[in-house]
C-alpha positions as CSV (number, residue, x, y, z in Angstrom):
1,M,33.1,47.4,77.9
2,Y,34.7,45.9,81.0
3,A,35.5,42.2,81.1
4,Y,36.8,42.1,84.6
5,I,38.2,44.3,87.4
6,K,41.2,43.2,89.3
7,G,42.1,45.1,92.5
8,I,41.8,45.4,96.3
9,V,38.5,45.0,98.0
10,D,37.9,48.3,99.7
11,E,34.6,47.6,101.3
12,T,31.6,45.3,101.1
13,G,27.9,45.8,101.8
14,A,24.6,43.9,101.7
15,D,24.5,43.8,97.9
16,R,27.6,45.5,96.7
17,A,31.4,45.8,97.0
18,V,33.9,48.5,96.2
19,V,37.1,47.3,94.5
20,E,40.0,49.8,94.1
21,A,41.9,49.3,90.8
22,G,44.4,51.8,89.5
23,G,43.4,54.4,92.0
24,I,39.7,54.2,91.1
25,G,37.1,52.7,93.4
26,Y,34.6,50.6,91.4
27,E,31.2,50.0,93.0
28,L,29.9,46.6,91.8
29,F,26.6,45.0,92.7
30,C,27.2,41.4,93.6
31,S,25.3,38.3,94.6
32,T,25.5,37.0,98.2
33,L,27.5,34.0,96.9
34,T,30.1,36.4,95.3
35,L,30.2,38.7,98.4
36,N,31.0,35.7,100.6
37,T,34.2,35.1,98.7
38,L,35.4,38.7,99.3
39,T,37.5,40.0,102.2
40,V,38.2,43.7,102.7
41,G,41.9,44.5,102.1
42,T,42.6,41.5,99.9
43,P,43.1,41.3,96.2
44,T,40.3,40.0,94.0
45,K,39.2,39.6,90.4
46,L,35.6,40.1,89.6
47,Y,34.1,39.5,86.1
48,T,31.8,42.3,85.2
49,H,28.6,43.2,83.4
50,L,27.7,46.8,82.7
51,H,23.9,47.3,82.7
52,L,22.4,50.4,81.0
53,A,18.7,51.1,81.4
54,E,16.8,54.4,81.2
55,G,19.9,56.5,81.6
56,V,21.1,54.6,84.6
57,Q,24.4,52.7,84.6
58,A,25.2,49.9,87.0
59,L,28.2,47.6,87.2
60,Y,27.7,44.1,88.4
61,G,30.5,41.8,89.6
62,F,30.8,38.0,89.6
63,K,33.2,35.6,91.1
64,D,33.5,33.6,87.9
65,T,32.3,33.7,84.2
66,E,29.7,30.9,84.9
67,E,27.9,33.2,87.3
68,R,28.1,36.1,84.9
69,E,26.8,34.0,82.0
70,M,23.8,32.8,84.1
71,F,23.1,36.4,85.1
72,R,23.0,37.5,81.5
73,R,20.7,34.6,80.6
74,L,18.3,35.5,83.4
75,L,18.3,39.1,82.1
76,G,17.1,37.7,78.7
77,V,13.9,36.3,80.4
78,S,10.9,38.7,80.0
79,R,10.2,40.8,83.1
80,I,13.4,39.9,84.9
81,G,15.7,42.8,85.6
82,P,19.1,42.9,87.2
83,K,17.8,43.1,90.8
84,L,15.8,39.9,90.5
85,A,18.5,38.1,88.5
86,L,21.0,38.9,91.3
87,S,18.5,37.7,93.8
88,V,18.3,34.4,92.0
89,L,22.1,34.1,92.1
90,S,22.1,35.0,95.8
91,S,20.0,32.0,96.6
92,L,21.0,29.5,93.9
93,T,24.3,28.6,92.2
94,P,24.4,28.6,88.4
95,S,24.4,24.7,88.6
96,D,21.3,24.9,90.8
97,V,19.5,27.1,88.2
98,R,20.5,24.6,85.5
99,A,19.3,21.6,87.5
100,A,15.9,23.3,88.2
101,I,15.5,24.1,84.5
102,V,16.5,20.6,83.3
103,T,14.2,18.9,85.8
104,D,11.4,21.4,85.1
105,N,11.1,22.2,88.8
106,P,9.8,25.8,89.6
107,A,9.8,24.8,93.3
108,A,13.6,25.1,93.3
109,F,13.1,28.9,93.1
110,D,10.9,29.1,96.1
111,R,13.7,30.5,98.3
112,V,14.4,33.4,95.9
113,A,13.3,36.7,97.4
114,G,10.9,38.5,95.1
115,M,10.3,35.6,92.7
116,G,6.9,34.0,92.5
117,R,5.9,30.7,91.0
118,K,4.8,32.2,87.7
119,T,8.1,34.0,87.2
120,A,10.0,30.7,88.0
121,Q,7.9,28.9,85.4
122,R,8.7,31.7,82.9
123,V,12.5,31.2,83.5
124,I,12.1,27.5,82.9
125,L,10.0,28.0,79.8
126,E,12.2,30.7,78.2
127,L,15.6,29.2,79.1
128,G,14.6,25.5,79.0
129,E,15.5,24.7,75.4
130,S,18.9,26.2,75.4
131,I,19.9,24.8,78.8
132,R,18.6,21.3,77.9
133,Q,20.5,21.4,74.6
134,E,23.7,22.1,76.6
135,S,22.9,19.3,79.0
136,I,22.4,16.7,76.3
137,G,25.9,15.5,76.9
138,M,25.0,15.1,80.6
139,A,21.7,13.4,79.9
140,P,21.7,11.7,76.5
141,A,18.5,10.9,74.8
142,K,17.5,7.2,74.4
143,T,17.8,5.9,70.8
144,D,14.9,3.5,71.4
145,D,11.7,5.6,71.0
146,S,9.7,3.3,73.1
147,K,11.8,4.2,76.2
148,P,11.4,7.6,77.9
149,R,14.3,10.1,77.7
150,L,16.2,10.9,80.9
151,P,15.0,14.6,81.0
152,D,11.4,13.3,81.0
153,L,12.2,10.9,83.8
154,Q,13.9,13.7,85.7
155,T,10.8,15.9,85.6
156,E,8.6,13.1,86.9
157,A,11.2,12.1,89.6
158,V,11.4,15.7,91.0
159,A,7.6,16.0,91.0
160,A,7.4,12.7,93.0
161,L,10.1,13.8,95.5
162,T,8.5,17.2,96.1
163,S,5.2,15.5,96.7
164,L,6.9,13.4,99.3
165,G,8.0,16.5,101.2
166,Y,11.5,17.1,99.9
167,D,12.3,20.7,99.1
168,G,12.5,21.6,95.4
169,L,16.1,22.6,95.3
170,S,17.4,19.4,97.0
171,A,15.2,17.3,94.7
172,S,16.6,19.1,91.6
173,R,20.2,18.8,92.7
174,A,19.8,15.1,93.5
175,V,18.0,14.1,90.4
176,A,20.2,16.2,88.1
177,G,23.2,14.4,89.5
178,I,22.0,11.0,88.3
179,K,23.4,10.3,84.8
180,E,21.6,7.1,84.0
181,A,18.3,5.5,84.8
182,E,15.8,3.4,82.9
183,T,12.7,4.2,85.0
184,V,11.3,6.9,87.2
185,E,11.4,4.5,90.1
186,E,15.1,3.7,89.5
187,L,15.9,7.5,89.3
188,I,14.0,8.2,92.5
189,T,15.8,5.4,94.3
190,K,19.2,6.7,93.2
191,A,18.3,10.3,94.1
192,L,17.1,9.2,97.6
193,K,20.4,7.4,98.1
194,S,22.3,10.4,97.0
195,M,20.4,12.7,99.4
196,A,20.9,10.2,102.2
197,K,24.7,10.4,101.7
198,G,24.7,14.2,101.5
């Protein structure tokens, strides 16, 4: 119904903002990441999602279409409503969510308020195939069947890094950033070097 709202930020709160456009103040629920980009009294453009459930309407606002798309994908996971989907995007960027899914790393969701390990595993299970398909360009499969595919190596590398004490999100980000590796050991070494630089 609404693709975006462009106007002046009238006020911001803990989980929402009011944007005035054409003399109307639109209340939009937003992630912390989106709210951090808003300043009262300045113009903004927020991409929107209108959620209708049990006779209640709520408008959600996002700083870009990538965040809105990930919100919609999260809503498609069983037992995830808009509040939890927004909580995910308040703690993790869409790229972080993709990295966690591609590397099969539920620990990356540990910092999300209201999300347990079982729900994180459900997100990975239900969104895994479509996200991995999109990431094939990033992580191509090996043509030689005797060699492991990069996504399989990534899963093992993240498990190894988290067992060494690295937090799940940092491990996912570092491993997902490596585009080429022949072995788990090589992938872990490259990921450790990447984390040391960052």
